[in-house]
Gaussian input, Z-matrix of N, CA and C with variables (Angstrom, degrees):
# hf/3-21g

backbone

0 1
 N
 C     1     B1
 C     2     B2     1     A1
 N     3     B3     2     A2     1     D1
 C     4     B4     3     A3     2     D2
 C     5     B5     4     A4     3     D3
 N     6     B6     5     A5     4     D4
 C     7     B7     6     A6     5     D5
 C     8     B8     7     A7     6     D6
 N     9     B9     8     A8     7     D7
 C    10    B10     9     A9     8     D8
 C    11    B11    10    A10     9     D9
 N    12    B12    11    A11    10    D10
 C    13    B13    12    A12    11    D11
 C    14    B14    13    A13    12    D12
 N    15    B15    14    A14    13    D13
 C    16    B16    15    A15    14    D14
 C    17    B17    16    A16    15    D15
 N    18    B18    17    A17    16    D16
 C    19    B19    18    A18    17    D17
 C    20    B20    19    A19    18    D18
 N    21    B21    20    A20    19    D19
 C    22    B22    21    A21    20    D20
 C    23    B23    22    A22    21    D21
 N    24    B24    23    A23    22    D22
 C    25    B25    24    A24    23    D23
 C    26    B26    25    A25    24    D24
 N    27    B27    26    A26    25    D25
 C    28    B28    27    A27    26    D26
 C    29    B29    28    A28    27    D27
 N    30    B30    29    A29    28    D28
 C    31    B31    30    A30    29    D29
 C    32    B32    31    A31    30    D30
 N    33    B33    32    A32    31    D31
 C    34    B34    33    A33    32    D32
 C    35    B35    34    A34    33    D33
 N    36    B36    35    A35    34    D34
 C    37    B37    36    A36    35    D35
 C    38    B38    37    A37    36    D36
 N    39    B39    38    A38    37    D37
 C    40    B40    39    A39    38    D38
 C    41    B41    40    A40    39    D39
 N    42    B42    41    A41    40    D40
 C    43    B43    42    A42    41    D41
 C    44    B44    43    A43    42    D42
 N    45    B45    44    A44    43    D43
 C    46    B46    45    A45    44    D44
 C    47    B47    46    A46    45    D45
 N    48    B48    47    A47    46    D46
 C    49    B49    48    A48    47    D47
 C    50    B50    49    A49    48    D48
 N    51    B51    50    A50    49    D49
 C    52    B52    51    A51    50    D50
 C    53    B53    52    A52    51    D51
 N    54    B54    53    A53    52    D52
 C    55    B55    54    A54    53    D53
 C    56    B56    55    A55    54    D54
 N    57    B57    56    A56    55    D55
 C    58    B58    57    A57    56    D56
 C    59    B59    58    A58    57    D57
 N    60    B60    59    A59    58    D58
 C    61    B61    60    A60    59    D59
 C    62    B62    61    A61    60    D60
 N    63    B63    62    A62    61    D61
 C    64    B64    63    A63    62    D62
 C    65    B65    64    A64    63    D63
 N    66    B66    65    A65    64    D64
 C    67    B67    66    A66    65    D65
 C    68    B68    67    A67    66    D66
 N    69    B69    68    A68    67    D67
 C    70    B70    69    A69    68    D68
 C    71    B71    70    A70    69    D69
 N    72    B72    71    A71    70    D70
 C    73    B73    72    A72    71    D71
 C    74    B74    73    A73    72    D72
 N    75    B75    74    A74    73    D73
 C    76    B76    75    A75    74    D74
 C    77    B77    76    A76    75    D75
 N    78    B78    77    A77    76    D76
 C    79    B79    78    A78    77    D77
 C    80    B80    79    A79    78    D78
 N    81    B81    80    A80    79    D79
 C    82    B82    81    A81    80    D80
 C    83    B83    82    A82    81    D81
 N    84    B84    83    A83    82    D82
 C    85    B85    84    A84    83    D83
 C    86    B86    85    A85    84    D84
 N    87    B87    86    A86    85    D85
 C    88    B88    87    A87    86    D86
 C    89    B89    88    A88    87    D87
 N    90    B90    89    A89    88    D88
 C    91    B91    90    A90    89    D89
 C    92    B92    91    A91    90    D90
 N    93    B93    92    A92    91    D91
 C    94    B94    93    A93    92    D92
 C    95    B95    94    A94    93    D93
 N    96    B96    95    A95    94    D94
 C    97    B97    96    A96    95    D95
 C    98    B98    97    A97    96    D96
 N    99    B99    98    A98    97    D97
 C   100   B100    99    A99    98    D98
 C   101   B101   100   A100    99    D99
 N   102   B102   101   A101   100   D100
 C   103   B103   102   A102   101   D101
 C   104   B104   103   A103   102   D102
 N   105   B105   104   A104   103   D103
 C   106   B106   105   A105   104   D104
 C   107   B107   106   A106   105   D105
 N   108   B108   107   A107   106   D106
 C   109   B109   108   A108   107   D107
 C   110   B110   109   A109   108   D108
 N   111   B111   110   A110   109   D109
 C   112   B112   111   A111   110   D110
 C   113   B113   112   A112   111   D111
 N   114   B114   113   A113   112   D112
 C   115   B115   114   A114   113   D113
 C   116   B116   115   A115   114   D114
 N   117   B117   116   A116   115   D115
 C   118   B118   117   A117   116   D116
 C   119   B119   118   A118   117   D117
 N   120   B120   119   A119   118   D118
 C   121   B121   120   A120   119   D119
 C   122   B122   121   A121   120   D120
 N   123   B123   122   A122   121   D121
 C   124   B124   123   A123   122   D122
 C   125   B125   124   A124   123   D123
 N   126   B126   125   A125   124   D124
 C   127   B127   126   A126   125   D125
 C   128   B128   127   A127   126   D126
 N   129   B129   128   A128   127   D127
 C   130   B130   129   A129   128   D128
 C   131   B131   130   A130   129   D129
 N   132   B132   131   A131   130   D130
 C   133   B133   132   A132   131   D131
 C   134   B134   133   A133   132   D132
 N   135   B135   134   A134   133   D133
 C   136   B136   135   A135   134   D134
 C   137   B137   136   A136   135   D135
 N   138   B138   137   A137   136   D136
 C   139   B139   138   A138   137   D137
 C   140   B140   139   A139   138   D138
 N   141   B141   140   A140   139   D139
 C   142   B142   141   A141   140   D140
 C   143   B143   142   A142   141   D141
 N   144   B144   143   A143   142   D142
 C   145   B145   144   A144   143   D143
 C   146   B146   145   A145   144   D144
 N   147   B147   146   A146   145   D145
 C   148   B148   147   A147   146   D146
 C   149   B149   148   A148   147   D147
 N   150   B150   149   A149   148   D148
 C   151   B151   150   A150   149   D149
 C   152   B152   151   A151   150   D150
 N   153   B153   152   A152   151   D151
 C   154   B154   153   A153   152   D152
 C   155   B155   154   A154   153   D153
 N   156   B156   155   A155   154   D154
 C   157   B157   156   A156   155   D155
 C   158   B158   157   A157   156   D156
 N   159   B159   158   A158   157   D157
 C   160   B160   159   A159   158   D158
 C   161   B161   160   A160   159   D159
 N   162   B162   161   A161   160   D160
 C   163   B163   162   A162   161   D161
 C   164   B164   163   A163   162   D162
 N   165   B165   164   A164   163   D163
 C   166   B166   165   A165   164   D164
 C   167   B167   166   A166   165   D165
 N   168   B168   167   A167   166   D166
 C   169   B169   168   A168   167   D167
 C   170   B170   169   A169   168   D168
 N   171   B171   170   A170   169   D169
 C   172   B172   171   A171   170   D170
 C   173   B173   172   A172   171   D171
 N   174   B174   173   A173   172   D172
 C   175   B175   174   A174   173   D173
 C   176   B176   175   A175   174   D174
 N   177   B177   176   A176   175   D175
 C   178   B178   177   A177   176   D176
 C   179   B179   178   A178   177   D177
 N   180   B180   179   A179   178   D178
 C   181   B181   180   A180   179   D179
 C   182   B182   181   A181   180   D180
 N   183   B183   182   A182   181   D181
 C   184   B184   183   A183   182   D182
 C   185   B185   184   A184   183   D183
 N   186   B186   185   A185   184   D184
 C   187   B187   186   A186   185   D185
 C   188   B188   187   A187   186   D186
 N   189   B189   188   A188   187   D187
 C   190   B190   189   A189   188   D188
 C   191   B191   190   A190   189   D189
 N   192   B192   191   A191   190   D190
 C   193   B193   192   A192   191   D191
 C   194   B194   193   A193   192   D192
 N   195   B195   194   A194   193   D193
 C   196   B196   195   A195   194   D194
 C   197   B197   196   A196   195   D195
 N   198   B198   197   A197   196   D196
 C   199   B199   198   A198   197   D197
 C   200   B200   199   A199   198   D198
 N   201   B201   200   A200   199   D199
 C   202   B202   201   A201   200   D200
 C   203   B203   202   A202   201   D201
 N   204   B204   203   A203   202   D202
 C   205   B205   204   A204   203   D203
 C   206   B206   205   A205   204   D204
 N   207   B207   206   A206   205   D205
 C   208   B208   207   A207   206   D206
 C   209   B209   208   A208   207   D207
 N   210   B210   209   A209   208   D208
 C   211   B211   210   A210   209   D209
 C   212   B212   211   A211   210   D210
 N   213   B213   212   A212   211   D211
 C   214   B214   213   A213   212   D212
 C   215   B215   214   A214   213   D213
 N   216   B216   215   A215   214   D214
 C   217   B217   216   A216   215   D215
 C   218   B218   217   A217   216   D216
 N   219   B219   218   A218   217   D217
 C   220   B220   219   A219   218   D218
 C   221   B221   220   A220   219   D219
 N   222   B222   221   A221   220   D220
 C   223   B223   222   A222   221   D221
 C   224   B224   223   A223   222   D222
 N   225   B225   224   A224   223   D223
 C   226   B226   225   A225   224   D224
 C   227   B227   226   A226   225   D225
 N   228   B228   227   A227   226   D226
 C   229   B229   228   A228   227   D227
 C   230   B230   229   A229   228   D228
 N   231   B231   230   A230   229   D229
 C   232   B232   231   A231   230   D230
 C   233   B233   232   A232   231   D231
 N   234   B234   233   A233   232   D232
 C   235   B235   234   A234   233   D233
 C   236   B236   235   A235   234   D234
 N   237   B237   236   A236   235   D235
 C   238   B238   237   A237   236   D236
 C   239   B239   238   A238   237   D237
 N   240   B240   239   A239   238   D238
 C   241   B241   240   A240   239   D239
 C   242   B242   241   A241   240   D240

   B1=1.4396
   B2=1.5287
   B3=1.3066
   B4=1.4609
   B5=1.5287
   B6=1.3279
   B7=1.4679
   B8=1.5299
   B9=1.3060
   B10=1.4630
   B11=1.5208
   B12=1.3220
   B13=1.4602
   B14=1.5231
   B15=1.3180
   B16=1.4632
   B17=1.5188
   B18=1.3141
   B19=1.4578
   B20=1.5114
   B21=1.3315
   B22=1.4626
   B23=1.5268
   B24=1.3076
   B25=1.4553
   B26=1.5208
   B27=1.3118
   B28=1.4617
   B29=1.5212
   B30=1.3168
   B31=1.4618
   B32=1.5278
   B33=1.3109
   B34=1.4586
   B35=1.5222
   B36=1.2792
   B37=1.4533
   B38=1.5115
   B39=1.2913
   B40=1.4621
   B41=1.5194
   B42=1.3228
   B43=1.4611
   B44=1.5223
   B45=1.3133
   B46=1.4665
   B47=1.5225
   B48=1.3239
   B49=1.4606
   B50=1.5214
   B51=1.3206
   B52=1.4586
   B53=1.5168
   B54=1.3239
   B55=1.4592
   B56=1.5336
   B57=1.3240
   B58=1.4627
   B59=1.5244
   B60=1.3265
   B61=1.4683
   B62=1.5247
   B63=1.3453
   B64=1.4680
   B65=1.5187
   B66=1.3259
   B67=1.4605
   B68=1.5275
   B69=1.3150
   B70=1.4562
   B71=1.5238
   B72=1.3183
   B73=1.4623
   B74=1.5249
   B75=1.3032
   B76=1.4601
   B77=1.5161
   B78=1.3242
   B79=1.4634
   B80=1.5216
   B81=1.3156
   B82=1.4636
   B83=1.5282
   B84=1.3023
   B85=1.4636
   B86=1.5222
   B87=1.3198
   B88=1.4632
   B89=1.5222
   B90=1.3262
   B91=1.4670
   B92=1.5256
   B93=1.3152
   B94=1.4580
   B95=1.5286
   B96=1.3242
   B97=1.4611
   B98=1.5256
   B99=1.3104
   B100=1.4698
   B101=1.5256
   B102=1.3213
   B103=1.4545
   B104=1.5157
   B105=1.3211
   B106=1.4603
   B107=1.5209
   B108=1.3064
   B109=1.4547
   B110=1.5268
   B111=1.3313
   B112=1.4619
   B113=1.5253
   B114=1.3196
   B115=1.4637
   B116=1.5177
   B117=1.3106
   B118=1.4580
   B119=1.5254
   B120=1.3341
   B121=1.4598
   B122=1.5147
   B123=1.3015
   B124=1.4513
   B125=1.5138
   B126=1.3150
   B127=1.4575
   B128=1.5284
   B129=1.3284
   B130=1.4576
   B131=1.5260
   B132=1.3124
   B133=1.4618
   B134=1.5170
   B135=1.3187
   B136=1.4636
   B137=1.5224
   B138=1.3153
   B139=1.4510
   B140=1.5264
   B141=1.3325
   B142=1.4653
   B143=1.5342
   B144=1.3368
   B145=1.4665
   B146=1.5261
   B147=1.3244
   B148=1.4607
   B149=1.5158
   B150=1.3119
   B151=1.4655
   B152=1.5191
   B153=1.3304
   B154=1.4609
   B155=1.5188
   B156=1.3210
   B157=1.4604
   B158=1.5208
   B159=1.3142
   B160=1.4638
   B161=1.5182
   B162=1.3037
   B163=1.4604
   B164=1.5240
   B165=1.3009
   B166=1.4650
   B167=1.5247
   B168=1.3304
   B169=1.4638
   B170=1.5174
   B171=1.3175
   B172=1.4602
   B173=1.5208
   B174=1.3213
   B175=1.4648
   B176=1.5252
   B177=1.3273
   B178=1.4653
   B179=1.5252
   B180=1.3243
   B181=1.4649
   B182=1.5237
   B183=1.3088
   B184=1.4691
   B185=1.5259
   B186=1.3217
   B187=1.4705
   B188=1.5248
   B189=1.3091
   B190=1.4693
   B191=1.5221
   B192=1.3261
   B193=1.4659
   B194=1.5282
   B195=1.3148
   B196=1.4636
   B197=1.5229
   B198=1.3240
   B199=1.4643
   B200=1.5254
   B201=1.3292
   B202=1.4666
   B203=1.5279
   B204=1.3222
   B205=1.4658
   B206=1.5199
   B207=1.3239
   B208=1.4716
   B209=1.5248
   B210=1.3196
   B211=1.4607
   B212=1.5232
   B213=1.3303
   B214=1.4637
   B215=1.5236
   B216=1.3197
   B217=1.4683
   B218=1.5212
   B219=1.3286
   B220=1.4600
   B221=1.5228
   B222=1.3184
   B223=1.4611
   B224=1.5268
   B225=1.3227
   B226=1.4582
   B227=1.5232
   B228=1.3069
   B229=1.4605
   B230=1.5195
   B231=1.3195
   B232=1.4617
   B233=1.5145
   B234=1.3001
   B235=1.4545
   B236=1.5123
   B237=1.2833
   B238=1.4659
   B239=1.5169
   B240=1.2986
   B241=1.4579
   B242=1.4904
   A1=108.57
   A2=116.59
   A3=121.60
   A4=110.07
   A5=116.87
   A6=119.18
   A7=110.90
   A8=115.52
   A9=121.24
   A10=107.65
   A11=116.81
   A12=122.09
   A13=110.14
   A14=115.53
   A15=120.97
   A16=108.94
   A17=116.21
   A18=121.43
   A19=114.57
   A20=117.79
   A21=121.07
   A22=110.67
   A23=115.25
   A24=120.94
   A25=107.52
   A26=116.95
   A27=120.22
   A28=109.21
   A29=117.29
   A30=119.53
   A31=109.51
   A32=116.25
   A33=119.24
   A34=109.86
   A35=115.60
   A36=123.44
   A37=107.91
   A38=116.62
   A39=120.75
   A40=111.01
   A41=115.18
   A42=122.67
   A43=106.95
   A44=116.17
   A45=120.73
   A46=108.83
   A47=115.38
   A48=120.95
   A49=109.21
   A50=115.52
   A51=120.65
   A52=108.47
   A53=116.21
   A54=120.80
   A55=110.43
   A56=116.22
   A57=121.30
   A58=113.40
   A59=117.24
   A60=121.93
   A61=112.35
   A62=116.28
   A63=122.69
   A64=113.41
   A65=116.56
   A66=121.92
   A67=108.59
   A68=116.52
   A69=120.96
   A70=109.77
   A71=115.69
   A72=122.45
   A73=108.18
   A74=117.27
   A75=122.43
   A76=107.90
   A77=115.70
   A78=121.30
   A79=108.79
   A80=116.25
   A81=119.77
   A82=108.92
   A83=115.97
   A84=121.05
   A85=109.69
   A86=116.98
   A87=120.27
   A88=112.29
   A89=118.59
   A90=119.24
   A91=111.00
   A92=117.46
   A93=121.56
   A94=111.36
   A95=116.49
   A96=121.06
   A97=113.61
   A98=118.06
   A99=121.22
   A100=111.97
   A101=115.55
   A102=121.97
   A103=114.57
   A104=117.60
   A105=121.38
   A106=110.95
   A107=114.99
   A108=121.45
   A109=105.69
   A110=116.38
   A111=121.48
   A112=110.55
   A113=115.33
   A114=121.57
   A115=105.88
   A116=115.80
   A117=122.39
   A118=107.01
   A119=116.57
   A120=119.13
   A121=109.56
   A122=115.50
   A123=120.15
   A124=111.95
   A125=115.20
   A126=122.85
   A127=107.56
   A128=117.95
   A129=119.87
   A130=114.28
   A131=117.80
   A132=121.11
   A133=110.08
   A134=116.94
   A135=120.77
   A136=112.69
   A137=118.11
   A138=119.37
   A139=116.91
   A140=120.65
   A141=118.33
   A142=110.17
   A143=118.23
   A144=120.68
   A145=114.26
   A146=117.27
   A147=118.77
   A148=110.76
   A149=117.90
   A150=121.34
   A151=111.47
   A152=116.13
   A153=118.92
   A154=112.50
   A155=118.61
   A156=120.33
   A157=113.13
   A158=117.56
   A159=120.01
   A160=112.28
   A161=117.92
   A162=120.43
   A163=112.86
   A164=117.14
   A165=120.69
   A166=111.05
   A167=118.10
   A168=120.23
   A169=112.68
   A170=117.67
   A171=120.25
   A172=111.88
   A173=116.76
   A174=120.29
   A175=111.13
   A176=117.20
   A177=120.23
   A178=109.78
   A179=116.22
   A180=120.54
   A181=112.22
   A182=117.73
   A183=122.13
   A184=113.42
   A185=118.19
   A186=121.26
   A187=112.84
   A188=118.23
   A189=120.14
   A190=111.22
   A191=116.68
   A192=120.28
   A193=110.57
   A194=116.68
   A195=120.52
   A196=110.67
   A197=116.75
   A198=119.91
   A199=111.68
   A200=117.67
   A201=119.75
   A202=111.42
   A203=116.78
   A204=122.57
   A205=111.05
   A206=116.39
   A207=124.10
   A208=114.70
   A209=118.71
   A210=120.78
   A211=107.58
   A212=116.52
   A213=121.20
   A214=113.24
   A215=116.80
   A216=121.28
   A217=109.69
   A218=115.56
   A219=122.56
   A220=105.44
   A221=115.91
   A222=120.86
   A223=109.28
   A224=115.37
   A225=121.71
   A226=108.30
   A227=116.30
   A228=119.69
   A229=108.86
   A230=115.35
   A231=119.58
   A232=109.48
   A233=113.98
   A234=119.98
   A235=108.53
   A236=117.01
   A237=121.14
   A238=107.43
   A239=116.25
   A240=120.34
   A241=109.44
   D1=136.28
   D2=178.91
   D3=-71.40
   D4=150.17
   D5=176.75
   D6=-61.08
   D7=153.31
   D8=177.30
   D9=-86.11
   D10=130.50
   D11=-179.55
   D12=-106.97
   D13=164.08
   D14=176.73
   D15=-54.91
   D16=130.69
   D17=179.36
   D18=91.76
   D19=-12.27
   D20=178.52
   D21=-74.24
   D22=156.96
   D23=169.60
   D24=-87.46
   D25=136.17
   D26=179.06
   D27=-86.72
   D28=153.01
   D29=174.86
   D30=-62.20
   D31=150.41
   D32=179.23
   D33=-75.09
   D34=152.83
   D35=177.91
   D36=-170.24
   D37=-177.98
   D38=-179.42
   D39=-106.82
   D40=143.43
   D41=174.59
   D42=-126.08
   D43=132.12
   D44=176.22
   D45=-111.28
   D46=143.99
   D47=-179.50
   D48=-154.94
   D49=161.85
   D50=174.69
   D51=-95.24
   D52=128.46
   D53=-179.50
   D54=-81.34
   D55=-175.06
   D56=-177.58
   D57=-62.39
   D58=-20.35
   D59=177.87
   D60=-98.59
   D61=15.34
   D62=-178.92
   D63=60.27
   D64=29.62
   D65=175.77
   D66=-100.25
   D67=134.06
   D68=179.29
   D69=-71.06
   D70=126.45
   D71=177.71
   D72=-119.50
   D73=144.13
   D74=175.33
   D75=-128.12
   D76=126.84
   D77=-179.31
   D78=-135.64
   D79=161.34
   D80=175.49
   D81=-82.65
   D82=150.27
   D83=177.27
   D84=-57.75
   D85=-44.27
   D86=-177.94
   D87=-64.03
   D88=-39.26
   D89=179.10
   D90=-71.43
   D91=-34.69
   D92=179.15
   D93=-66.68
   D94=-34.42
   D95=-175.91
   D96=-101.91
   D97=3.27
   D98=-175.00
   D99=-54.71
   D100=123.17
   D101=176.80
   D102=71.89
   D103=13.21
   D104=-177.02
   D105=-122.93
   D106=157.26
   D107=168.84
   D108=-96.57
   D109=118.28
   D110=-170.02
   D111=-125.49
   D112=138.31
   D113=167.77
   D114=-100.97
   D115=121.82
   D116=-179.25
   D117=-119.97
   D118=118.46
   D119=178.89
   D120=-135.89
   D121=156.49
   D122=-177.67
   D123=-126.81
   D124=153.04
   D125=174.54
   D126=-127.70
   D127=153.83
   D128=-176.52
   D129=-64.59
   D130=-28.87
   D131=-179.96
   D132=-153.58
   D133=151.58
   D134=-176.83
   D135=-76.70
   D136=-30.56
   D137=-168.76
   D138=-111.85
   D139=-14.29
   D140=176.55
   D141=-60.55
   D142=139.12
   D143=-176.47
   D144=-54.89
   D145=-37.94
   D146=-179.89
   D147=-60.49
   D148=-41.14
   D149=-178.28
   D150=-73.35
   D151=-51.72
   D152=-174.11
   D153=-73.80
   D154=-33.80
   D155=-178.13
   D156=-88.81
   D157=-42.91
   D158=-174.72
   D159=-82.37
   D160=-55.29
   D161=-172.54
   D162=-80.28
   D163=-51.84
   D164=-174.68
   D165=-66.18
   D166=-42.85
   D167=-179.44
   D168=-58.80
   D169=-35.41
   D170=177.77
   D171=-60.32
   D172=-40.96
   D173=177.98
   D174=-71.39
   D175=-36.94
   D176=177.60
   D177=-63.26
   D178=-45.38
   D179=-179.34
   D180=-63.10
   D181=-32.61
   D182=-177.32
   D183=-98.28
   D184=3.51
   D185=-173.29
   D186=-56.22
   D187=-48.46
   D188=-178.01
   D189=-64.89
   D190=-40.44
   D191=177.72
   D192=-62.59
   D193=-44.57
   D194=179.15
   D195=-63.32
   D196=-43.66
   D197=-179.28
   D198=-67.69
   D199=-29.17
   D200=176.78
   D201=-72.29
   D202=-12.57
   D203=176.95
   D204=-104.67
   D205=34.83
   D206=172.40
   D207=74.65
   D208=15.90
   D209=173.65
   D210=-84.87
   D211=124.79
   D212=-178.10
   D213=-87.20
   D214=-38.27
   D215=-175.73
   D216=-139.66
   D217=144.33
   D218=171.21
   D219=-121.03
   D220=115.82
   D221=-173.77
   D222=-119.69
   D223=124.29
   D224=176.35
   D225=-108.77
   D226=134.80
   D227=174.65
   D228=-125.47
   D229=153.35
   D230=179.27
   D231=-141.64
   D232=157.84
   D233=175.28
   D234=-111.33
   D235=118.14
   D236=176.09
   D237=-114.33
   D238=117.66
   D239=-176.23
   D240=-104.05

């Protein structure tokens, strides 16, 4: 499979997350991003310091700037095994 480039549509798949009520929700990538400009990035693990401090903080720090440039959602996913 070719790498995904800026502006490409990503293949559909499922993403699971805990909502504000701590209930597990599962949605498709396409339904989550429907009609939106989305930045979707992944890190190898949610809790290792390199992932949470280095990668995620950069997106948090730039969130307002990104959203002012027509980005609707910034979504981070991780795999914890």
